[in-house]
Structures are given as C-alpha cells and as structure tokens.
C-alpha positions as CSV (number, residue, x, y, z in Angstrom):
1,M,0.0,-0.2,0.2
2,E,2.8,2.3,0.9
3,E,4.4,1.6,-2.6
4,L,1.3,2.4,-4.2
5,A,0.8,5.9,-2.5
6,K,4.3,6.7,-3.6
7,K,3.5,6.4,-7.1
8,A,0.1,8.2,-7.1
9,R,2.1,11.1,-5.5
10,L,4.5,10.8,-8.2
11,L,2.0,10.6,-10.7
12,M,0.1,13.7,-9.3
13,G,3.5,15.8,-9.3
14,I,3.7,14.9,-13.3
15,V,0.0,15.8,-13.9
16,M,0.5,19.3,-12.0
17,T,3.5,19.9,-13.9
18,L,2.3,19.5,-17.2
19,A,-0.8,21.5,-16.2
20,G,1.4,24.4,-15.4
21,V,3.2,24.0,-18.8
22,V,0.0,23.8,-20.7
23,V,-1.1,27.1,-18.8
24,V,1.7,28.8,-19.8
25,L,1.9,27.9,-23.4
26,F,-2.0,29.0,-23.3
27,V,-1.2,32.4,-21.9
28,T,1.9,32.9,-24.3
29,L,-0.2,31.9,-27.3
30,I,-2.7,34.6,-26.3
31,A,0.1,37.1,-25.7
32,Y,1.4,36.6,-29.1
33,H,-2.1,37.1,-30.6
34,L,-2.7,40.0,-28.9
35,N,1.0,41.8,-29.7
36,P,3.1,39.9,-31.7
37,A,5.8,42.8,-31.9
38,A,6.8,42.1,-28.7
39,F,7.9,38.7,-29.4
40,R,10.2,39.9,-32.3
41,A,13.8,40.3,-31.8
42,S,15.1,43.8,-31.6
43,P,18.3,44.9,-33.8
44,V,21.4,45.0,-31.9
45,A,23.6,48.0,-32.5
46,E,27.2,47.8,-33.1
47,N,27.9,48.7,-29.5
48,G,25.6,45.8,-28.6
49,S,22.8,47.7,-27.2
50,T,19.4,47.7,-28.7
51,P,17.3,51.0,-30.0
52,E,15.1,50.4,-27.0
53,A,18.1,50.6,-24.6
54,S,19.3,53.6,-26.2
55,A,16.3,55.7,-26.4
56,P,15.9,58.7,-24.1
57,V,13.0,58.1,-21.5
58,A,10.7,61.5,-21.7
59,T,10.5,62.7,-18.0
60,V,9.5,66.0,-16.3
61,P,12.2,68.0,-15.5
62,T,13.2,68.4,-11.7
63,A,12.5,71.8,-10.3
64,A,16.0,72.4,-9.7
65,V,16.8,72.5,-13.3
66,W,13.3,73.4,-15.1
67,H,12.9,76.6,-16.8
68,P,9.9,78.1,-18.9
69,R,10.1,76.9,-22.5
70,S,11.8,79.3,-24.7
71,I,10.6,80.2,-28.3
72,E,14.1,80.3,-29.7
73,T,15.6,77.1,-28.1
74,D,12.6,74.4,-27.3
75,L,9.9,75.1,-30.2
76,P,8.7,71.7,-31.8
77,A,9.2,70.9,-35.1
78,G,6.6,70.7,-37.9
79,E,3.0,72.2,-37.9
80,R,2.5,72.3,-34.0
81,G,5.8,74.4,-34.1
82,K,4.8,76.9,-36.4
83,Q,1.3,77.0,-34.9
84,I,3.1,77.8,-31.3
85,R,5.3,80.4,-33.0
86,Y,2.2,82.1,-34.5
87,G,0.6,82.2,-31.0
88,Y,3.7,83.6,-29.5
89,Q,3.7,86.4,-32.4
90,L,0.0,87.3,-31.6
91,I,0.7,87.4,-27.9
92,S,3.8,89.8,-28.2
93,E,2.9,92.0,-31.3
94,T,-0.9,91.9,-30.7
95,P,-1.3,95.3,-32.5
96,R,0.4,94.1,-35.3
97,W,-1.7,91.0,-35.8
98,L,-4.9,91.5,-34.1
99,G,-4.9,95.4,-33.6
100,P,-5.3,98.8,-35.7
101,H,-2.1,97.7,-37.9
102,A,-3.2,93.9,-39.1
103,D,-3.1,93.5,-42.8
104,E,-6.6,91.8,-42.7
105,P,-9.5,94.3,-41.8
106,A,-11.4,91.3,-40.2
107,L,-8.4,90.7,-37.8
108,R,-8.6,94.3,-36.5
109,L,-10.0,93.2,-33.3
110,A,-8.2,94.7,-30.8
111,G,-9.2,98.5,-29.8
112,N,-6.0,99.6,-28.7
113,E,-2.3,99.1,-29.2
114,L,-1.5,97.2,-26.3
115,A,0.3,93.7,-26.5
116,C,-0.9,90.7,-24.4
117,K,2.9,90.6,-22.9
118,N,2.1,94.2,-21.7
119,C,0.5,92.4,-18.6
120,H,1.9,88.9,-19.1
121,L,5.2,89.6,-18.9
122,G,7.9,87.9,-20.8
123,A,5.2,86.6,-23.1
124,G,3.7,84.7,-20.3
125,T,6.9,83.0,-19.1
126,K,7.7,85.4,-16.1
127,A,6.9,84.4,-12.5
128,G,4.5,87.0,-10.4
129,A,3.5,88.5,-13.7
130,I,0.2,86.5,-14.5
131,S,2.0,83.8,-16.1
132,F,0.9,81.1,-18.7
133,V,2.7,78.6,-17.3
134,G,0.3,75.8,-16.1
135,V,-2.7,77.7,-16.9
136,A,-4.2,75.3,-19.5
137,Q,-4.8,72.7,-17.1
138,R,-6.9,75.4,-14.8
139,F,-9.5,75.2,-17.7
140,P,-12.2,74.7,-18.0
141,Q,-13.2,76.6,-14.5
142,F,-16.0,78.3,-13.0
143,R,-15.7,82.1,-13.8
144,G,-17.5,84.2,-11.1
145,R,-17.7,87.3,-13.7
146,E,-19.8,85.5,-16.3
147,G,-21.4,83.4,-13.6
148,K,-20.7,80.0,-15.6
149,M,-17.9,77.5,-16.6
150,G,-15.7,79.0,-18.9
151,T,-12.7,77.5,-21.3
152,L,-9.4,79.0,-22.1
153,E,-10.8,80.6,-25.1
154,D,-13.4,82.2,-23.2
155,R,-10.9,83.9,-20.9
156,I,-8.8,84.8,-23.9
157,N,-11.9,86.7,-25.2
158,G,-12.3,88.4,-22.1
159,C,-8.9,90.1,-22.1
160,M,-9.8,90.9,-25.8
161,E,-12.9,92.7,-24.8
162,R,-11.7,94.6,-21.7
163,S,-7.8,94.7,-21.6
164,M,-7.7,95.0,-25.5
165,N,-10.8,97.2,-25.2
166,G,-11.9,95.3,-28.5
167,Q,-13.9,92.4,-29.7
168,E,-14.2,88.5,-29.4
169,L,-12.1,86.5,-31.5
170,P,-13.9,83.8,-33.4
171,T,-13.3,80.4,-31.3
172,Q,-12.1,78.1,-34.2
173,S,-10.1,80.8,-35.9
174,A,-6.5,79.9,-36.7
175,E,-5.5,82.9,-34.3
176,M,-7.3,81.7,-31.3
177,Q,-6.1,78.1,-31.8
178,A,-2.8,79.5,-32.1
179,M,-2.6,81.6,-28.8
180,V,-4.3,78.2,-27.2
181,A,-1.7,76.1,-28.5
182,Y,1.1,78.4,-27.2
183,I,-0.3,78.5,-23.9
184,Q,-0.9,74.6,-23.8
185,W,3.0,74.2,-24.7
186,L,4.2,76.4,-21.7
187,S,1.9,74.6,-19.5
188,E,3.3,71.1,-20.5
189,D,5.7,69.1,-18.4
190,V,6.1,71.9,-15.5
191,P,7.1,70.3,-12.1
192,E,4.5,70.4,-9.4
193,A,6.8,72.7,-7.1
194,K,6.8,75.5,-9.9
195,L,3.1,75.5,-10.5
196,A,2.5,77.4,-7.5
197,E,5.5,79.8,-8.1
198,Y,4.1,80.8,-11.7
199,K,0.3,81.0,-10.8
200,G,-1.2,84.4,-11.1
201,L,0.3,86.8,-8.9
202,P,2.1,86.8,-5.6
203,A,0.8,87.0,-2.3
204,F,-0.4,90.7,-1.1
205,E,-1.0,91.8,2.1
206,I,-3.9,94.4,1.8
207,P,-3.2,97.4,3.8
208,A,-5.6,98.6,6.4
209,I,-5.4,102.2,4.8
210,K,-7.2,104.0,2.2
211,A,-5.2,104.4,-1.2
212,D,-3.8,107.9,-1.5
213,T,-3.6,109.3,-5.1
214,V,-1.7,111.9,-3.8
215,Q,1.1,109.8,-2.5
216,G,0.5,107.5,-5.5
217,K,1.6,110.4,-7.9
218,A,4.7,111.1,-6.0
219,I,5.9,107.2,-6.1
220,Y,4.9,107.3,-9.9
221,E,6.9,110.5,-10.7
222,A,9.9,108.9,-8.9
223,Q,9.7,104.9,-10.1
224,C,7.0,104.8,-13.0
225,Q,7.2,108.2,-15.1
226,A,10.6,107.5,-16.8
227,C,9.1,104.6,-18.9
228,H,5.3,105.3,-18.7
229,G,5.5,109.1,-19.2
230,T,4.2,112.3,-17.4
231,H,0.6,111.7,-18.5
232,G,0.6,107.8,-18.5
233,E,1.3,107.8,-22.4
234,G,3.8,105.2,-22.4
235,I,6.6,105.3,-25.1
236,R,5.8,103.7,-28.5
237,Q,8.2,101.3,-30.3
238,P,11.3,102.9,-31.8
239,G,11.1,103.5,-35.1
240,G,7.3,104.0,-35.7
241,G,6.5,100.2,-35.3
242,A,3.1,98.9,-33.8
243,G,2.5,99.2,-30.1
244,Y,4.7,100.1,-27.4
245,L,7.9,99.7,-25.8
246,Y,6.4,100.7,-22.4
247,P,2.4,100.9,-22.4
248,P,0.2,103.5,-21.7
249,L,-1.4,103.3,-18.2
250,W,-4.5,105.5,-18.8
251,G,-6.1,107.5,-21.5
252,A,-8.0,106.4,-25.0
253,D,-5.1,103.7,-25.8
254,S,-5.0,101.8,-22.5
255,Y,-7.5,99.0,-21.0
256,N,-11.1,99.7,-20.5
257,H,-12.6,100.2,-16.9
258,G,-14.0,96.6,-17.2
259,A,-10.3,95.1,-17.1
260,G,-9.1,93.5,-14.0
261,M,-6.2,95.7,-13.9
262,R,-8.7,98.3,-13.1
263,R,-9.1,96.9,-9.5
264,V,-6.4,98.4,-7.5
265,L,-6.3,95.2,-5.4
266,T,-5.2,93.2,-8.7
267,A,-3.1,96.1,-10.1
268,A,-1.2,96.7,-6.8
269,P,0.3,93.1,-6.6
270,F,1.3,93.2,-10.0
271,I,2.9,96.3,-9.7
272,K,4.6,95.4,-6.5
273,A,6.0,92.2,-8.0
274,N,6.9,93.9,-11.4
275,M,7.7,97.8,-11.3
276,P,9.9,99.5,-11.7
277,F,11.0,97.4,-14.8
278,G,13.8,94.8,-13.7
279,V,12.4,93.8,-10.3
280,S,11.1,90.4,-9.5
281,W,8.4,89.3,-7.0
282,E,11.2,87.8,-4.8
283,N,13.2,91.4,-4.8
284,P,10.4,93.9,-5.1
285,R,11.4,97.6,-4.6
286,L,7.7,99.2,-3.6
287,T,6.1,98.1,-0.4
288,D,2.5,96.9,-0.2
289,E,1.5,100.3,0.8
290,E,3.3,102.2,-2.1
291,A,2.1,99.6,-4.7
292,L,-1.3,100.3,-3.4
293,H,-1.2,104.1,-3.7
294,V,0.4,103.9,-7.2
295,A,-2.4,101.4,-8.3
296,A,-4.9,103.9,-7.2
297,Y,-3.0,107.0,-9.0
298,I,-3.1,105.4,-12.3
299,N,-6.3,104.0,-12.1
300,H,-8.1,107.3,-11.2
301,F,-7.5,108.7,-14.5
302,E,-10.1,108.6,-17.4
303,R,-9.8,105.6,-19.8
304,P,-12.2,103.6,-22.2
305,H,-15.7,102.5,-20.8
306,K,-16.8,99.0,-21.5
307,A,-20.7,98.7,-22.0
308,N,-22.7,96.4,-19.9
309,T,-20.5,96.1,-17.0
310,A,-23.6,96.1,-14.6
311,E,-24.3,92.5,-15.8
312,D,-20.6,91.5,-14.8
313,F,-21.0,88.9,-11.9
314,P,-24.4,87.7,-12.0
315,D,-24.2,86.8,-8.5
316,K,-22.9,89.8,-6.8
317,K,-21.4,88.3,-3.8
318,L,-18.7,86.9,-6.1
319,K,-17.6,90.5,-7.1
320,P,-14.2,91.3,-6.0
321,V,-14.1,94.1,-3.2
322,S,-12.0,96.3,-5.2
323,T,-14.3,96.3,-8.5
324,P,-14.9,100.1,-9.0
325,Y,-18.2,99.8,-10.9
326,G,-21.5,98.6,-9.1
327,P,-23.8,97.3,-8.2
328,W,-22.5,95.3,-5.1
329,E,-23.7,93.2,-2.6
330,D,-22.7,95.1,0.4
331,P,-23.5,98.7,2.2
332,F,-20.0,100.0,1.2
333,P,-19.8,103.3,-0.9
334,A,-18.3,103.4,-4.3
335,E,-15.4,105.2,-3.2
336,Q,-14.4,103.0,-0.6
337,H,-14.7,100.0,-3.1
338,Q,-12.3,102.2,-5.6
339,Y,-9.8,103.1,-3.0
340,G,-10.4,101.4,0.2
341,P,-10.0,100.7,3.3
342,F,-10.7,97.1,2.1
343,P,-10.5,95.0,5.1
344,P,-13.8,96.3,6.3
345,I,-15.4,95.1,3.1
346,V,-13.3,91.8,3.3
347,D,-14.5,91.1,6.7
348,Y,-18.3,92.0,6.1
349,Y,-18.2,89.3,3.2
350,Q,-16.5,86.8,5.7
351,K,-19.1,87.3,8.4
352,T,-22.5,87.7,6.3
353,F,-21.6,85.0,3.5
354,A,-18.5,83.0,4.9
355,L,-16.6,84.2,1.6
356,K,-13.0,84.8,1.8
357,K,-12.1,87.8,-0.2
358,T,-8.5,88.5,-1.6
359,N,-9.0,91.3,-4.3
C-alpha cells in the first residue's frame, strides 16, 4: 500500500507539472495573438545595445533644473511648432496681428495698441506677472464674472474685450487656436513645485489704509514716469512700429474700465512684483502700501468704458471687493470699493456670506 501511495503522489506531481506547462503555453499564445511585435527580436546596434535601451526616456524635469520653455530653443518641429510660434507672435506683437495695424481688416479686433505681453510679462513666462505657465490645466473653470464654467478660449476673449478694449476672436479661428496652442505648450511638463510659483500674482497683504492718489503720484513720478510718461502715455516702439515699448497706463489707448487691472487690489500686487522694470516678485522695490497708492493713482484717470458692466458677476456676492463699478452686494460706498480701506469690506463678506475675499 505504501508503494502504491508513492506512485500516486509521483503521478500527481507529473500531472500538475504538465498542467502548468499547458497554462504557460496557453497564456503565451494569447499574448502573441494580442501583441506579436513584442515577441520579435530587437535589432542590435554595433555597440551591443538595442534601440529601446538607447532611446531617451521622456521625463518631467526636476524643479531645480526646469525653466519656462523658450520660443527660440525649445520649439517643436513641424506644423505644431509653426502654430505655437504664431501664437507667440500674436501675444508679443498684438497690435500688428490683431490690432489697428493688422493687414486683414477682419483681424483688427483689438481696440487699442496694447500687446498681451504688456500684462503677461515675458510673453507669459515670468513668475509673478500673470504667467501662462500651468494655465491650460486650470480650464475649464468656473468664472464668477460670467457666472458659469468657462474655457481657455473664453478667458482669452475676456482679455480681448476688456484689456484690449476690443472684440472677441472667433473660437475656431487660426489666431485663437494658435494662442491656445502656445499657452498649452508653456503648460506642459511643469514640475509640481513650480506651478504655485508661476500661478497668477504673488501674495499681497491688503493694507488697512485708504489708497492715497497724492502719495501715488509722488511714487509714480519717482519710479514709473521715466518709462510710462508724465501723462501715462507710455513710450511707443522705436522706428514708428506698432504698439509700445512701455504701455500707456491710462487714456484712450489703455485698458478699459471693465478690465481686471482696473481693480486696485489686482493692479497693486502686479505693480509690487514687477515695477519699476527689472524687479522681481522675490525682490520688490515697493512696499504693499506704496504699490496700493500707485495703483490708485493710475486708475483714477479716465479710460475707455466697457458697455454693460452692470451685468458682470450675476451673483454679486462673488464680485471682487475692489471692483470700482457697481452694483455690489454690500452697504459700502463706491469710493471705498475703488480706494479702500478694503479690510472692512473683506470682513463683511466673511461674516455675512462666509466668503474669503482677496481682491
């Protein structure tokens, strides 16, 4: 009986082994059927390596070595590269391509001679200056000003109607698609650690004081006037080219009163992080209070008016506290919305509606 039991165990082992071999062969046949290329031998190079082993692996650069993409050195080849370059040109030389100087009358959509890069410094590549880096991933997003979800194309058209004081670009136009392609390209392969640095404007401590245009004028004359002019008229491109070397800050050729930069609490952090020309958000020259005064000074002058701004922010509770045009969902006067002090308005929205306001 013991001998019989041994033979039975041996036979069972053989059966199990054969069953395993059958399973492996079955799985291999299925894999070959699904992906025969995986079973072909790779050609071997003279150095003994295979192409797969030699090919570089695409990785996101680390924050220590990453830098915003350059139109001069990082542009992809082919049609995509041409489209991205056109988007860059539209953003850098807007008056020439989309403004009064455009060759095609149908493309004369911008109502002034500002360029997108006048606010998005470095054509959207400078941190602390409303950069385009990482922007594409944030859309679609809810937009309080429109009261609905908006696309990147919607956001670009918001600038066209307000900062450029003009008309919307057709969504499917070559120009719109080129601008989107450029912004998407700048948003690719950005290390997580860099996204916050390049997002929007730097943190700004809202001063508890009312902005003073008299102090703002003195600071403007000392720090800004050399580039932007005594009357905020800017300096035009040398040689009579389209647009400005340094943009006008008020008057008929500036952004209209519905633009985001018209809000003191949007303009002030931009000014602090970037002005006078050459400073950075890490090493500003102006204090929060000085930037607030300058923002109030440049924004108290006349500029083009956008129609129908009363329809902005269908939910008035979402309106930024420094929006200088009504109506508002609070008891504070128009002058305080334009010049402050803003902390009492911020506190009101926090206590009344549980909304944290930052601009």
